[in-house]
C-alpha positions in Angstrom: 0.0 0.0 0.0 1.5 3.4 -1.0 2.4 5.8 1.7 0.4 9.1 1.8 3.4 10.9 0.3 3.4 8.6 -2.7 -0.3 8.2 -3.2 -1.9 9.7 -6.3 -4.1 12.6 -5.5 -7.8 11.8 -5.4 -9.8 14.1 -7.6 -13.6 14.1 -7.3 -15.6 14.7 -10.5 -19.2 15.7 -10.6 -21.6 13.6 -12.7 -25.0 13.8 -14.4 -28.0 11.6 -14.7 -29.3 9.9 -17.8 -31.2 6.8 -18.8 -29.4 3.6 -19.9 -30.7 1.6 -22.9 -33.2 -0.3 -20.8 -34.7 2.8 -19.1 -32.8 2.8 -15.7 -31.4 6.0 -14.3 -27.6 6.0 -14.2 -24.8 8.5 -13.3 -22.6 9.3 -16.2 -19.6 11.3 -17.3 -17.5 11.4 -20.5 -14.4 9.3 -20.2 -12.3 12.2 -21.5 -12.3 13.9 -18.1 -10.9 10.9 -16.2 -8.5 10.1 -19.0 -7.0 13.6 -18.8 -6.7 13.4 -15.0 -5.1 9.9 -15.1 -2.5 11.1 -17.7 -1.8 14.0 -15.3 -1.1 11.7 -12.4 -4.4 11.7 -10.5 -6.8 9.0 -9.4 -10.4 10.1 -10.5 -13.3 9.5 -8.2 -16.9 10.0 -9.6 -19.3 11.7 -7.3 -22.9 10.5 -7.5 -25.9 12.7 -7.3 -28.6 12.4 -4.7 -26.2 12.7 -1.7 -27.6 14.2 1.5 -26.1 17.4 2.8 -24.2 15.7 5.6 -22.4 13.5 3.0 -21.6 16.4 0.8 -20.0 18.1 3.7 -18.0 15.0 4.4 -16.6 14.6 0.9 -13.8 17.2 1.1 -12.4 15.3 4.1 -11.5 12.4 1.8 -10.6 14.0 -1.6 -7.7 16.2 -2.6 -9.3 18.3 -5.3 -12.5 18.7 -7.3 -13.4 19.0 -10.9 -16.8 20.6 -11.8 -17.6 19.1 -15.1 -19.7 20.1 -18.1 -23.4 19.1 -18.7 -26.9 20.5 -18.7 -28.0 24.0 -17.8 -28.2 25.4 -14.3 -31.8 26.3 -13.2 -32.1 30.1 -13.5 -33.6 30.3 -10.0 -30.0 29.7 -8.8 -29.1 33.2 -10.1 -32.4 35.0 -9.6 -33.9 34.5 -13.1 -36.9 32.8 -14.6 -37.0 29.4 -16.4 -37.9 29.6 -20.1 -37.6 27.4 -23.2 -34.0 28.4 -23.8 -32.9 26.4 -20.7 -32.1 22.8 -21.4 -31.3 19.6 -19.5 -31.8 21.0 -16.0 -31.3 18.8 -12.9 -31.9 20.9 -9.7 -30.5 18.1 -7.6 -27.2 18.4 -9.4 -27.3 22.2 -8.9 -28.0 21.6 -5.2 -25.1 19.2 -4.8 -22.5 21.2 -6.7 -23.4 24.5 -5.1 -23.3 23.0 -1.6 -20.0 21.1 -2.4 -18.4 24.4 -3.7 -19.1 26.1 -0.4 -17.5 23.3 1.6 -14.5 23.2 -0.7 -14.0 26.9 -0.2 -14.3 26.5 3.5 -11.5 24.0 3.5 -9.5 25.8 0.8 -9.2 22.8 -1.4 -8.1 23.0 -5.1 -11.0 23.2 -7.6 -11.2 23.4 -11.4 -14.3 24.1 -13.5 -15.0 23.2 -17.1 -17.9 24.7 -19.2 -20.9 24.2 -17.0 -18.4 24.0 -14.1 -17.3 27.6 -14.9 -20.9 28.7 -14.9 -21.7 26.9 -11.7 -18.7 28.4 -9.9 -19.7 31.9 -11.0 -23.3 31.3 -9.8 -21.9 30.0 -6.5 -20.1 33.3 -6.0 -23.3 35.3 -6.8 -22.7 35.8 -10.6 -25.3 35.8 -13.3 -25.5 33.8 -16.6 -26.9 34.3 -20.1 -29.6 31.7 -20.4 -28.8 31.7 -24.2 -25.9 33.8 -25.5 -27.3 34.2 -29.1 -30.7 35.2 -27.8 -29.5 37.7 -25.2 -26.3 39.1 -26.8 -26.9 40.1 -30.4 -23.7 39.9 -32.5 -22.1 37.2 -30.3 -20.3 34.3 -31.8 -22.1 31.0 -32.1 -20.4 29.2 -29.1 -22.4 25.9 -29.4 -20.5 24.1 -32.2 -21.8 20.6 -31.4 -23.1 18.5 -33.2 -22.1 20.4 -36.4 -18.4 20.0 -35.6 -16.3 17.4 -33.8 -15.8 18.1 -30.0 -12.1 18.9 -30.6 -12.8 21.5 -33.4 -10.9 24.7 -32.7 -13.7 27.2 -33.0 -12.3 30.6 -32.0 -9.3 32.2 -30.3 -9.2 33.1 -26.6 -7.2 36.0 -25.2 -5.6 35.5 -21.8 -4.6 38.1 -19.3 -0.9 38.0 -19.4 -0.2 37.9 -15.6 -3.0 35.5 -14.8 -2.4 32.1 -13.4 -4.1 30.6 -16.4 -1.9 32.4 -18.9 1.2 31.3 -17.0 0.0 27.7 -17.0 -0.8 27.7 -20.7 2.4 29.5 -21.5 0.8 32.0 -23.9 -1.7 34.8 -24.0 -3.7 33.6 -27.0 -4.8 30.2 -28.2 -7.5 28.5 -30.2 -10.1 26.5 -28.3 -13.2 24.3 -28.9 -16.6 25.7 -28.0 -19.5 23.6 -26.8 -21.9 25.8 -24.9 -24.9 28.0 -25.5 -24.9 29.7 -22.0 -22.2 31.8 -20.5 -21.2 34.4 -17.9 -23.4 37.5 -18.1 -22.1 39.1 -14.9 -18.9 37.8 -13.4 -18.9 37.7 -9.6 -16.8 40.5 -8.0 -15.0 37.8 -6.1 -13.6 36.3 -9.3 -10.9 37.6 -11.6 -11.4 37.5 -15.3 -8.4 35.7 -17.0 -9.6 34.9 -20.5 -12.2 36.1 -23.0 -13.5 35.3 -26.6 -13.4 37.8 -29.4 -17.0 38.8 -28.7 -16.2 39.4 -25.0 -17.7 36.3 -23.6 -15.9 35.1 -20.5 -13.7 32.1 -21.2 -11.8 31.9 -18.0 -11.5 33.2 -14.4 -9.7 32.5 -11.2 -10.2 33.0 -7.5 -7.4 35.3 -6.3 -5.3 34.5 -3.2 -6.4 30.8 -3.3 -4.3 27.6 -3.6 -5.9 26.6 -7.0 -9.3 27.8 -8.0 -9.9 28.5 -11.7 -12.3 27.6 -14.5 -12.4 27.7 -18.3 -15.4 27.8 -20.6 -13.9 25.5 -23.3 -13.4 21.8 -23.0 -9.7 21.0 -22.5 -10.4 17.3 -21.9 -11.2 17.0 -25.6 -7.9 18.7 -26.5 -5.5 16.4 -24.8 -3.2 16.3 -27.8 -2.3 19.9 -27.1 0.6 20.4 -24.7 -1.0 23.6 -23.2 -4.1 21.6 -22.3 -2.0 18.8 -20.8 -0.2 21.5 -18.7 -3.6 22.7 -17.4 -4.5 19.3 -16.0 -1.0 18.8 -14.6 -1.1 22.1 -12.8 -4.4 21.2 -11.2 -3.2 17.7 -10.2 0.0 19.1 -8.7 -2.1 21.5 -6.6 -4.1 18.5 -5.4 -0.9 16.6 -4.7 0.3 19.5 -2.6 -2.9 19.3 -0.6 -2.7 15.7 0.3 1.0 15.9 1.3 0.5 18.7 3.7 1.8 17.9 7.2 
């Protein structure tokens, strides 16, 4: 059995519900997330939905970092708006679990990383507001939902990074091409979060939590871009932060 110092960091990944071919509910997640973490040196642990609050509070005692993954839309009630036909694939239990988990992660100052919906969820958790549909609410914006018309690794548009941001330093550049698989986005960024990346139309593509061990999020999907060294560096940086957490004295 490996010693605590040699153990791979345990990273919790949020999941979503769907139906299997014979009609049973199941918890699911694209393999690309766990593949990226395994390659970066972590041990992924899938977090089921439906957990009671007491169990959610217990999770950070056993895991070293958390990845808030992509998926369906967050219910607009979470950011003070009304539900309408633009909002798709809502699971209020997932919203509940992730928002509660985020607060406990912050309380314990554990590393976290958000991808796509994960970025949106973190912004909402800090009091930010979302576009329910970018094209509907922001005339002239790019079409950010490129699936299913293009492969998930299609490089859709450039992203500009803030030069002195943690994200820019990890990626080793201030501009790069990314994929784009979302129809919602950040409308108002929480004042607690620092903008680190944006698309040509101004849509938020990345942010970080200042003065925190590792707390950042991106709107694109780096797990589908694992052939790119910059995306590999992003996962490695997150895993290293989680490793630092579990080797603390």
